[in-house]
C-alpha beads as a LAMMPS data file, in Angstrom:
LAMMPS data file: protein, C-alpha beads

302 atoms
301 bonds

1 atom types
1 bond types

-500.0 500.0 xlo xhi
-500.0 500.0 ylo yhi
-500.0 500.0 zlo zhi

Masses

1 110.0

Atoms # bond

1 1 1 248.138 -352.983 102.690
2 1 1 245.897 -354.967 105.022
3 1 1 246.543 -354.821 108.741
4 1 1 247.306 -358.041 110.710
5 1 1 243.724 -358.306 111.983
6 1 1 242.314 -358.128 108.450
7 1 1 244.852 -360.690 107.266
8 1 1 243.875 -362.990 110.112
9 1 1 240.177 -362.710 109.234
10 1 1 240.835 -363.541 105.569
11 1 1 242.965 -366.565 106.456
12 1 1 240.308 -367.822 108.883
13 1 1 237.609 -367.410 106.227
14 1 1 239.660 -369.352 103.680
15 1 1 240.241 -372.185 106.161
16 1 1 236.533 -372.381 107.000
17 1 1 235.563 -372.408 103.315
18 1 1 238.079 -375.151 102.587
19 1 1 236.820 -377.231 105.522
20 1 1 233.227 -376.781 104.382
21 1 1 234.144 -377.763 100.827
22 1 1 235.962 -380.851 102.083
23 1 1 233.024 -381.706 104.313
24 1 1 230.549 -381.385 101.437
25 1 1 232.794 -383.459 99.218
26 1 1 232.928 -386.282 101.744
27 1 1 229.266 -386.175 102.736
28 1 1 228.423 -388.641 99.943
29 1 1 230.981 -391.210 101.032
30 1 1 230.373 -393.422 104.035
31 1 1 232.890 -394.114 105.262
32 1 1 236.164 -393.763 103.356
33 1 1 237.051 -396.980 101.564
34 1 1 240.642 -397.134 102.771
35 1 1 239.689 -396.280 106.358
36 1 1 237.329 -399.244 106.718
37 1 1 238.514 -401.766 104.131
38 1 1 242.204 -400.946 103.830
39 1 1 241.898 -400.648 100.039
40 1 1 241.199 -398.048 97.385
41 1 1 238.904 -400.031 95.129
42 1 1 238.874 -397.247 92.521
43 1 1 242.593 -397.560 91.790
44 1 1 244.189 -401.029 91.560
45 1 1 247.887 -401.107 92.391
46 1 1 248.375 -403.520 89.534
47 1 1 246.228 -404.952 86.737
48 1 1 247.469 -408.254 85.323
49 1 1 246.183 -409.400 81.928
50 1 1 245.892 -413.174 82.063
51 1 1 246.617 -415.695 79.298
52 1 1 243.715 -416.470 76.964
53 1 1 243.485 -419.983 78.435
54 1 1 242.129 -418.405 81.656
55 1 1 239.347 -416.441 79.936
56 1 1 236.711 -418.160 82.076
57 1 1 238.626 -417.838 85.361
58 1 1 236.164 -418.263 88.217
59 1 1 238.217 -418.829 91.357
60 1 1 241.690 -418.102 92.752
61 1 1 243.625 -419.010 95.883
62 1 1 247.277 -418.376 96.835
63 1 1 249.897 -421.082 97.187
64 1 1 252.647 -418.614 98.078
65 1 1 253.415 -414.944 97.381
66 1 1 254.143 -415.678 93.699
67 1 1 251.839 -418.555 92.826
68 1 1 248.075 -418.869 92.513
69 1 1 245.890 -421.879 91.970
70 1 1 243.071 -421.090 89.532
71 1 1 240.024 -422.800 88.083
72 1 1 237.661 -422.056 85.213
73 1 1 233.902 -422.346 84.957
74 1 1 233.601 -425.133 82.432
75 1 1 236.684 -427.333 82.709
76 1 1 237.797 -429.574 85.575
77 1 1 241.373 -428.327 85.363
78 1 1 243.517 -427.001 88.205
79 1 1 245.924 -424.325 86.973
80 1 1 249.086 -423.249 88.795
81 1 1 249.777 -419.683 87.737
82 1 1 252.964 -417.668 88.346
83 1 1 252.248 -414.001 89.114
84 1 1 255.678 -412.445 88.355
85 1 1 256.064 -414.107 84.937
86 1 1 252.334 -414.124 84.073
87 1 1 252.533 -417.745 83.003
88 1 1 250.667 -420.966 83.663
89 1 1 253.343 -423.172 85.211
90 1 1 251.317 -426.370 85.405
91 1 1 247.844 -427.780 84.978
92 1 1 246.092 -430.905 86.284
93 1 1 242.816 -432.380 85.079
94 1 1 240.852 -433.410 88.172
95 1 1 237.386 -433.968 86.669
96 1 1 235.334 -433.798 83.502
97 1 1 233.542 -430.640 82.446
98 1 1 231.299 -428.887 84.972
99 1 1 230.312 -425.554 86.443
100 1 1 233.261 -424.958 88.804
101 1 1 232.979 -421.705 90.734
102 1 1 235.618 -421.297 93.458
103 1 1 238.730 -422.791 94.996
104 1 1 240.601 -422.639 98.304
105 1 1 243.733 -424.292 99.661
106 1 1 244.090 -426.103 102.988
107 1 1 247.727 -427.112 103.518
108 1 1 248.522 -429.593 100.716
109 1 1 244.911 -430.072 99.635
110 1 1 242.764 -428.049 97.244
111 1 1 239.009 -427.755 97.608
112 1 1 236.926 -426.811 94.585
113 1 1 233.250 -425.867 94.613
114 1 1 230.840 -426.799 91.856
115 1 1 227.702 -424.679 91.603
116 1 1 225.418 -427.589 92.587
117 1 1 227.100 -427.651 96.045
118 1 1 229.433 -430.535 95.243
119 1 1 232.840 -430.157 96.851
120 1 1 235.977 -431.669 95.288
121 1 1 238.970 -432.384 97.502
122 1 1 242.298 -432.799 95.702
123 1 1 244.843 -434.296 98.060
124 1 1 248.538 -433.561 97.474
125 1 1 247.684 -431.402 94.468
126 1 1 251.329 -431.052 93.381
127 1 1 251.606 -434.758 92.541
128 1 1 250.088 -436.501 89.563
129 1 1 247.891 -438.467 89.305
130 1 1 245.931 -436.748 92.040
131 1 1 243.444 -438.318 94.412
132 1 1 240.016 -436.645 94.289
133 1 1 237.258 -437.036 96.892
134 1 1 233.725 -435.782 96.275
135 1 1 231.334 -434.451 98.933
136 1 1 227.721 -433.751 98.011
137 1 1 226.709 -431.109 100.537
138 1 1 222.983 -430.914 99.811
139 1 1 222.577 -427.149 100.052
140 1 1 219.083 -425.963 99.092
141 1 1 220.244 -423.034 96.960
142 1 1 220.640 -423.969 93.302
143 1 1 223.669 -421.755 92.687
144 1 1 226.694 -421.793 95.015
145 1 1 229.748 -419.769 94.024
146 1 1 231.822 -418.711 97.062
147 1 1 234.348 -420.866 98.922
148 1 1 237.104 -420.027 101.429
149 1 1 239.120 -421.544 104.267
150 1 1 238.330 -420.438 107.817
151 1 1 241.555 -421.526 109.483
152 1 1 240.604 -420.385 112.987
153 1 1 237.662 -422.806 113.072
154 1 1 238.998 -425.584 110.828
155 1 1 236.176 -425.274 108.340
156 1 1 235.303 -424.076 104.864
157 1 1 232.745 -421.357 104.208
158 1 1 230.347 -421.872 101.304
159 1 1 228.405 -418.864 99.987
160 1 1 225.190 -419.306 98.038
161 1 1 224.503 -416.955 95.158
162 1 1 220.845 -417.936 94.966
163 1 1 218.120 -417.989 97.608
164 1 1 217.545 -421.071 99.786
165 1 1 213.952 -421.717 98.731
166 1 1 210.420 -420.529 98.096
167 1 1 209.430 -417.420 100.021
168 1 1 213.078 -416.619 100.824
169 1 1 214.025 -414.599 97.759
170 1 1 215.773 -411.916 99.847
171 1 1 217.948 -414.351 101.819
172 1 1 221.500 -415.479 101.028
173 1 1 223.159 -418.126 103.189
174 1 1 226.720 -418.970 104.117
175 1 1 227.304 -422.520 105.319
176 1 1 230.173 -424.120 107.204
177 1 1 231.775 -427.352 106.040
178 1 1 233.591 -429.026 108.946
179 1 1 237.019 -430.272 107.868
180 1 1 237.376 -432.784 110.693
181 1 1 234.175 -434.683 109.988
182 1 1 234.060 -433.707 106.289
183 1 1 230.386 -432.842 106.631
184 1 1 228.236 -429.757 106.120
185 1 1 226.785 -428.113 109.215
186 1 1 223.067 -428.156 108.414
187 1 1 222.166 -424.773 109.934
188 1 1 223.599 -421.827 107.955
189 1 1 226.416 -420.009 109.714
190 1 1 225.141 -416.643 108.414
191 1 1 221.835 -415.595 106.900
192 1 1 222.107 -412.276 105.056
193 1 1 218.934 -410.360 104.242
194 1 1 218.993 -408.216 101.120
195 1 1 216.462 -405.846 102.709
196 1 1 218.833 -405.043 105.577
197 1 1 221.561 -404.214 103.053
198 1 1 219.206 -401.871 101.203
199 1 1 218.319 -400.146 104.463
200 1 1 222.027 -399.824 105.279
201 1 1 222.500 -397.995 101.977
202 1 1 219.664 -395.583 102.789
203 1 1 220.780 -394.991 106.379
204 1 1 224.342 -394.180 105.361
205 1 1 223.474 -392.261 102.193
206 1 1 225.496 -394.557 99.955
207 1 1 225.092 -393.756 96.278
208 1 1 223.551 -396.839 94.672
209 1 1 221.345 -397.469 91.620
210 1 1 217.635 -396.995 92.325
211 1 1 214.487 -398.725 91.094
212 1 1 210.749 -398.687 91.703
213 1 1 209.250 -401.637 93.562
214 1 1 205.809 -403.130 92.972
215 1 1 204.260 -400.496 95.260
216 1 1 205.730 -397.716 93.131
217 1 1 208.222 -396.786 95.838
218 1 1 211.834 -395.938 95.059
219 1 1 214.363 -398.262 96.665
220 1 1 218.028 -399.240 96.212
221 1 1 218.612 -401.599 93.304
222 1 1 220.921 -404.050 95.070
223 1 1 220.863 -407.687 94.000
224 1 1 223.431 -409.111 96.469
225 1 1 224.490 -412.247 94.616
226 1 1 227.711 -413.510 96.262
227 1 1 230.196 -414.800 93.702
228 1 1 233.192 -415.016 96.064
229 1 1 233.895 -414.998 99.793
230 1 1 237.107 -414.709 101.812
231 1 1 238.279 -413.910 105.350
232 1 1 240.799 -411.111 105.708
233 1 1 244.024 -412.619 107.110
234 1 1 244.677 -409.665 109.441
235 1 1 241.346 -408.030 110.393
236 1 1 239.352 -411.318 110.181
237 1 1 236.504 -409.436 108.496
238 1 1 234.423 -411.294 105.930
239 1 1 234.602 -409.972 102.361
240 1 1 231.845 -410.861 99.901
241 1 1 231.998 -410.036 96.210
242 1 1 228.741 -409.655 94.282
243 1 1 229.706 -409.793 90.633
244 1 1 226.306 -409.173 89.001
245 1 1 225.861 -405.755 90.645
246 1 1 229.579 -404.874 90.797
247 1 1 229.642 -404.583 94.589
248 1 1 231.852 -405.569 97.491
249 1 1 230.516 -406.097 101.010
250 1 1 232.433 -406.276 104.282
251 1 1 230.996 -407.966 107.373
252 1 1 232.320 -408.364 110.899
253 1 1 233.263 -411.857 112.059
254 1 1 229.793 -412.102 113.605
255 1 1 228.042 -411.266 110.321
256 1 1 227.227 -407.570 110.843
257 1 1 227.502 -405.425 107.719
258 1 1 230.112 -402.700 108.273
259 1 1 230.742 -401.413 104.763
260 1 1 229.901 -401.840 101.122
261 1 1 230.790 -400.116 97.910
262 1 1 229.550 -400.058 94.335
263 1 1 232.535 -400.868 92.128
264 1 1 233.492 -399.438 88.752
265 1 1 232.030 -401.830 86.124
266 1 1 234.807 -400.914 83.702
267 1 1 237.335 -402.382 86.144
268 1 1 235.123 -405.114 87.600
269 1 1 233.439 -406.113 84.350
270 1 1 232.903 -409.757 85.359
271 1 1 234.376 -410.196 88.827
272 1 1 234.223 -413.808 89.996
273 1 1 237.227 -414.566 92.219
274 1 1 238.543 -412.946 95.401
275 1 1 241.397 -413.900 97.709
276 1 1 244.062 -412.427 99.992
277 1 1 247.804 -412.865 100.259
278 1 1 249.219 -413.319 103.769
279 1 1 250.220 -409.633 104.001
280 1 1 246.619 -408.562 103.345
281 1 1 246.979 -407.656 99.668
282 1 1 243.687 -408.329 97.870
283 1 1 243.361 -410.059 94.492
284 1 1 240.172 -409.981 92.419
285 1 1 239.843 -411.877 89.144
286 1 1 237.648 -410.985 86.166
287 1 1 236.431 -413.363 83.500
288 1 1 237.078 -412.059 80.006
289 1 1 233.537 -411.353 78.819
290 1 1 234.115 -408.836 76.030
291 1 1 237.547 -407.913 77.453
292 1 1 240.691 -409.779 78.483
293 1 1 240.702 -411.828 81.690
294 1 1 242.432 -409.955 84.489
295 1 1 243.590 -410.100 88.079
296 1 1 243.532 -406.797 89.957
297 1 1 245.833 -406.360 92.920
298 1 1 245.022 -403.949 95.742
299 1 1 247.796 -403.421 98.272
300 1 1 246.663 -403.457 101.889
301 1 1 246.933 -400.112 103.675
302 1 1 246.561 -400.461 107.436

Bonds

1 1 1 2
2 1 2 3
3 1 3 4
4 1 4 5
5 1 5 6
6 1 6 7
7 1 7 8
8 1 8 9
9 1 9 10
10 1 10 11
11 1 11 12
12 1 12 13
13 1 13 14
14 1 14 15
15 1 15 16
16 1 16 17
17 1 17 18
18 1 18 19
19 1 19 20
20 1 20 21
21 1 21 22
22 1 22 23
23 1 23 24
24 1 24 25
25 1 25 26
26 1 26 27
27 1 27 28
28 1 28 29
29 1 29 30
30 1 30 31
31 1 31 32
32 1 32 33
33 1 33 34
34 1 34 35
35 1 35 36
36 1 36 37
37 1 37 38
38 1 38 39
39 1 39 40
40 1 40 41
41 1 41 42
42 1 42 43
43 1 43 44
44 1 44 45
45 1 45 46
46 1 46 47
47 1 47 48
48 1 48 49
49 1 49 50
50 1 50 51
51 1 51 52
52 1 52 53
53 1 53 54
54 1 54 55
55 1 55 56
56 1 56 57
57 1 57 58
58 1 58 59
59 1 59 60
60 1 60 61
61 1 61 62
62 1 62 63
63 1 63 64
64 1 64 65
65 1 65 66
66 1 66 67
67 1 67 68
68 1 68 69
69 1 69 70
70 1 70 71
71 1 71 72
72 1 72 73
73 1 73 74
74 1 74 75
75 1 75 76
76 1 76 77
77 1 77 78
78 1 78 79
79 1 79 80
80 1 80 81
81 1 81 82
82 1 82 83
83 1 83 84
84 1 84 85
85 1 85 86
86 1 86 87
87 1 87 88
88 1 88 89
89 1 89 90
90 1 90 91
91 1 91 92
92 1 92 93
93 1 93 94
94 1 94 95
95 1 95 96
96 1 96 97
97 1 97 98
98 1 98 99
99 1 99 100
100 1 100 101
101 1 101 102
102 1 102 103
103 1 103 104
104 1 104 105
105 1 105 106
106 1 106 107
107 1 107 108
108 1 108 109
109 1 109 110
110 1 110 111
111 1 111 112
112 1 112 113
113 1 113 114
114 1 114 115
115 1 115 116
116 1 116 117
117 1 117 118
118 1 118 119
119 1 119 120
120 1 120 121
121 1 121 122
122 1 122 123
123 1 123 124
124 1 124 125
125 1 125 126
126 1 126 127
127 1 127 128
128 1 128 129
129 1 129 130
130 1 130 131
131 1 131 132
132 1 132 133
133 1 133 134
134 1 134 135
135 1 135 136
136 1 136 137
137 1 137 138
138 1 138 139
139 1 139 140
140 1 140 141
141 1 141 142
142 1 142 143
143 1 143 144
144 1 144 145
145 1 145 146
146 1 146 147
147 1 147 148
148 1 148 149
149 1 149 150
150 1 150 151
151 1 151 152
152 1 152 153
153 1 153 154
154 1 154 155
155 1 155 156
156 1 156 157
157 1 157 158
158 1 158 159
159 1 159 160
160 1 160 161
161 1 161 162
162 1 162 163
163 1 163 164
164 1 164 165
165 1 165 166
166 1 166 167
167 1 167 168
168 1 168 169
169 1 169 170
170 1 170 171
171 1 171 172
172 1 172 173
173 1 173 174
174 1 174 175
175 1 175 176
176 1 176 177
177 1 177 178
178 1 178 179
179 1 179 180
180 1 180 181
181 1 181 182
182 1 182 183
183 1 183 184
184 1 184 185
185 1 185 186
186 1 186 187
187 1 187 188
188 1 188 189
189 1 189 190
190 1 190 191
191 1 191 192
192 1 192 193
193 1 193 194
194 1 194 195
195 1 195 196
196 1 196 197
197 1 197 198
198 1 198 199
199 1 199 200
200 1 200 201
201 1 201 202
202 1 202 203
203 1 203 204
204 1 204 205
205 1 205 206
206 1 206 207
207 1 207 208
208 1 208 209
209 1 209 210
210 1 210 211
211 1 211 212
212 1 212 213
213 1 213 214
214 1 214 215
215 1 215 216
216 1 216 217
217 1 217 218
218 1 218 219
219 1 219 220
220 1 220 221
221 1 221 222
222 1 222 223
223 1 223 224
224 1 224 225
225 1 225 226
226 1 226 227
227 1 227 228
228 1 228 229
229 1 229 230
230 1 230 231
231 1 231 232
232 1 232 233
233 1 233 234
234 1 234 235
235 1 235 236
236 1 236 237
237 1 237 238
238 1 238 239
239 1 239 240
240 1 240 241
241 1 241 242
242 1 242 243
243 1 243 244
244 1 244 245
245 1 245 246
246 1 246 247
247 1 247 248
248 1 248 249
249 1 249 250
250 1 250 251
251 1 251 252
252 1 252 253
253 1 253 254
254 1 254 255
255 1 255 256
256 1 256 257
257 1 257 258
258 1 258 259
259 1 259 260
260 1 260 261
261 1 261 262
262 1 262 263
263 1 263 264
264 1 264 265
265 1 265 266
266 1 266 267
267 1 267 268
268 1 268 269
269 1 269 270
270 1 270 271
271 1 271 272
272 1 272 273
273 1 273 274
274 1 274 275
275 1 275 276
276 1 276 277
277 1 277 278
278 1 278 279
279 1 279 280
280 1 280 281
281 1 281 282
282 1 282 283
283 1 283 284
284 1 284 285
285 1 285 286
286 1 286 287
287 1 287 288
288 1 288 289
289 1 289 290
290 1 290 291
291 1 291 292
292 1 292 293
293 1 293 294
294 1 294 295
295 1 295 296
296 1 296 297
297 1 297 298
298 1 298 299
299 1 299 300
300 1 300 301
301 1 301 302
C-alpha cells in the first residue's frame, strides 16, 4: 500500500499529464469558437429541411421569432416562411427573374439585393399589390451578395463578393446605403484585404487549406468571397459568411478581424444566407446543390 506522500505524487502527476494533454489538444484552436463567437459551428442546434420550392434560397431575414422572409437566386418572389410548421405561408412576386442574392427588413419594408448592385425596396410587404422602388447603387464590383440592416446608423450594409477593380484582386468592400437620403455612400465603409486574413491565419495557427503561390511559397488557401453579412444584435460584431470556401469571419464594429473558422462542408455545402434572431440565435441557409435546402440554427451562448 502506497503511503500518503506517494499517493500525492501520483495524483499530481496525473493532473499535470491531463493539463498537458488538454493544452496540446487546444493548441490548434484559436480561440474557442463559443468563447469568441457564442456559437458551436460544428454542431447545429437544429437543422431544418426546407420545401423543394426554396431549393435556390439565397437570403433570409426575420420578421418575428417564428417567421422568415426568404428569396431565391433566380425568381423575383418574396417568400414568407413559418419556422415551427416548416411551411411557406405566403409569397409575393415583386419583379421578373434576376440574380437576387440577399434580403433584409427595415420596419415594414423589405430590401432585396440583386448581384449587379441594384436594390429593391418593397414598401408594406404584407399588402398586395406591393409598391417596389429600385435604386441603382453603381458599385464597381460585379458581384454583390451581402445585405443587412445597421439599425444604429440608419443604413444598409452591402458586401461585395468580387473585387472592386483592376489591380485590387485581394480587396473586398462593404458599402453603406443611407436610408434617409436613399443613396449609396461613395467611399466604402470597410475595405478588407485578403492578405491580412491569410496572415491572421498564420499568426494564430489556424488550420486552413494550403496552396503554392506563383513564387512557389506555401500560403493559406483562403478566397474570402462574402456571400452574406449581418450585425450581431447583442455584441454588434460583424459576421461575414464566405460560401465558396466554407468559412465564417467575425469583425469588430470598426472592421478589425477577431476570429474566423473553416466550416464543415458537409453541413455548409452551399451556404448563402445568414441572419440573427433578436435573442442572438444564428440562422444560416444552404441552397440545395446536390442535397436538400436547409436552414441551420445555432443557439447563442453568452
